[in-house]
NULUM-843507 format. One line per field, with one value per residue (C-alpha): residue number from 1; x, y, z. Coordinates in steps of 0.5 Angstrom, whole numbers. Each point is the difference from the previous one (the first is absolute). Layout:
BEGIN
num	c(NUM, ...) $
x	c(X, ...) $
y	c(Y, ...) $
z	c(Z, ...) $
// end
This chain:
BEGIN
num	c(1, 2, 3, 4, 5, 6, 7, 8, 9, 10, 11, 12, 13, 14, 15, 16, 17, 18, 19, 20, 21, 22, 23, 24, 25, 26, 27, 28, 29, 30, 31, 32, 33, 34, 35, 36, 37, 38, 39, 40, 41, 42, 43, 44, 45, 46, 47, 48, 49, 50, 51, 52, 53, 54, 55, 56, 57, 58, 59, 60, 61, 62, 63, 64, 65, 66, 67, 68, 69, 70, 71, 72, 73, 74, 75, 76, 77, 78, 79, 80, 81, 82, 83, 84, 85, 86, 87, 88, 89, 90, 91, 92, 93, 94, 95, 96, 97, 98, 99, 100, 101, 102, 103, 104, 105, 106, 107, 108, 109, 110, 111, 112, 113, 114, 115, 116, 117, 118, 119, 120, 121, 122, 123, 124, 125, 126, 127, 128, 129, 130, 131, 132, 133, 134, 135, 136, 137, 138, 139, 140, 141, 142, 143, 144, 145, 146, 147, 148, 149, 150, 151, 152, 153, 154, 155, 156, 157, 158, 159, 160, 161, 162, 163, 164, 165, 166, 167, 168, 169, 170, 171, 172, 173, 174, 175, 176, 177, 178, 179, 180, 181, 182, 183, 184, 185, 186, 187, 188, 189, 190, 191, 192, 193, 194, 195, 196, 197, 198, 199, 200, 201, 202, 203, 204, 205, 206, 207, 208) $
x	c(4, 3, 5, 6, -2, 1, 6, 3, -2, 4, 6, -1, 0, 6, 4, -2, 1, 7, 1, -2, 3, 5, -5, -5, 6, 1, -7, 0, 7, -3, -6, 1, 5, 3, -2, -6, 3, 4, -6, -5, 6, 1, -7, -2, 6, -3, -7, 3, 4, -7, -4, 5, 1, -8, -3, -7, -6, -5, 1, -2, 5, 6, -2, -1, 7, 3, -3, 2, 7, 1, -3, 6, 6, -1, 2, -3, -7, 0, 0, -7, -3, 2, -1, -7, -2, 2, -3, -7, 0, 1, -5, -5, 1, -1, 1, -3, 5, -1, -2, -4, 2, -6, 3, 7, -3, -3, 6, 4, -5, 1, 8, -1, -5, 5, 6, -5, -2, 7, 4, -6, 2, -5, 2, 4, 4, 6, 0, -1, -8, 1, 2, -5, -6, 0, 1, -5, -5, 2, 0, -7, -2, 3, -4, -7, 2, 1, 7, 4, 5, 6, -3, -3, 7, 4, -5, 1, 8, 0, -4, 5, 5, -3, -2, 7, 3, -5, 3, 6, -3, -3, 2, 0, -5, 1, 7, 7, -1, -5, 6, 3, -6, 1, 6, -3, -4, 4, 1, -4, -2, 4, -6, -5, 6, 0, -7, 0, 5, -4, -6, 4, 3, -8, -1, 6, -3, -6, 2, 3) $
y	c(23, 4, -2, 3, -6, -5, 3, 0, -7, -3, 4, -3, -7, 2, 2, -6, -5, 3, -1, -7, -2, -5, -3, -1, -3, -5, -2, -2, -3, -5, -2, 3, 4, 5, 6, 2, 6, 2, 0, 4, 5, 1, 0, 5, 5, 0, 2, 5, 3, -1, 4, 6, 0, -1, 3, -3, 4, -5, -6, -5, 3, -1, -7, -2, 4, -4, -7, 1, 2, -6, -5, 3, 0, -6, -7, -6, -1, 6, 5, -2, -2, 7, 4, -3, 1, 8, 0, -3, 5, 6, -2, -2, 8, 2, 8, 2, 6, -3, -7, -2, -5, -5, 2, -2, -7, -1, 1, -4, -6, 1, -1, -6, -3, 2, -3, -7, 0, 1, -5, -5, 0, 0, 1, -6, 0, 4, 6, 7, -2, -2, 7, 4, -4, 2, 7, 0, -3, 5, 6, -2, -1, 6, 4, -4, 2, 7, 1, 6, -1, 0, -6, -4, 0, -1, -6, -3, 1, -4, -5, -1, 0, -6, -3, 0, -3, -6, -2, -3, -7, 0, -5, 4, -2, 5, 3, -2, -2, -5, -4, -1, -4, 0, 3, 7, 0, 3, 7, 6, 1, 6, 2, 0, 4, 5, 1, 1, 6, 3, 0, 3, 5, 2, 1, 4, 5, -1, 3, 6) $
z	c(35, -6, -5, 4, 5, -5, -2, 7, 1, -6, 2, 7, -4, -4, 7, 4, -6, 0, 7, 0, -6, 3, 5, -6, -4, 6, 1, -8, 1, 4, -5, -6, -5, 5, -4, 3, 4, -6, -5, 4, 2, -7, -2, 5, -1, -7, 3, 4, -7, -4, 5, 0, -8, -1, 6, 0, 1, 4, 5, -6, -5, 6, 1, -7, -2, 6, -2, -8, 3, 4, -6, -4, 5, 4, -2, 2, 3, 4, -5, -3, 7, 3, -6, -1, 7, -1, -7, 3, 5, -4, -5, 5, 3, -7, -1, 7, 3, 7, 3, 6, 5, -3, -7, 2, 3, -7, -4, 5, -1, -8, 1, 4, -6, -5, 4, 1, -7, -3, 5, 1, 8, 6, 7, 3, -6, 3, -5, 1, 0, 7, 2, -5, 1, 8, -1, -5, 5, 6, -4, -2, 7, 2, -5, 2, 7, -1, 2, -1, -7, 4, 5, -6, -4, 6, 1, -7, 1, 6, -3, -6, 5, 4, -7, -2, 6, 0, -7, 4, 2, -7, -5, -7, -5, -5, -4, 1, 7, -1, -4, 7, 3, 8, 0, -2, 7, 6, -5, 0, -7, -4, -4, 7, 3, -5, 0, 7, -1, -5, 4, 6, -5, -1, 8, 0, -5, 3, 7, -3) $
// end
C-alpha cells in the first residue's frame, strides 16, 4: 500500500462523511450537540484540500497531514480524537514509501492507543472506541491468519460496523452523552458510527 492508497482512503472518507453528514448529525442530536456531522464534514473537506495543496510523498506523511488538519479545523472532542488517531498512525508508519498489511495493523493499534490515552475511554463506554477496538482486533487476527489485504480490511470494517451498532443499548459513560444517564441508551453513538464510516472507506479503498 503506497501513498496513493492512503490518499484514496482519505478522499473516500471525505466523500462518505459528506454523504452521511445529516445522518451523523441526527445521531448526535439525540445524545450530543447535534454538530458531529457538520464538524467532521468541515474537517475532512479541509483534509482533502490539504492533500491537494501539499501532496504527501509517503503514507505516514498523508496520515500526519490529515490528523494535523483535523485538529486545527474540527471543534469539540472530535478534532483532537480523530486528529490524534490519524497522527498516531502516520507517526507509526514513519517514512516508509510502502506499507504492509501487518504495518497497517500496527498503525491502527497505535491510533486506538492514542484515542484511549486522550479520551480515557474503554469499550462499553459508548464512544468511538466501541467501533475502533473491534476493528483493530479483527485486522490483527486477519493478519495472523494470513488473509489477503482486501479480506482483512473488510473484516476490520465489518467489526467496526458491528461495534457501532452494539452501542445502541449502552448507557454512555464518557462525553456529553454521559450527562443524559439512562436516556443515552437506545441511540447509536455518533462517534462510533463515524468511526465505522471511516473504516468502511478504508475497505472501499482496499477493494480498488
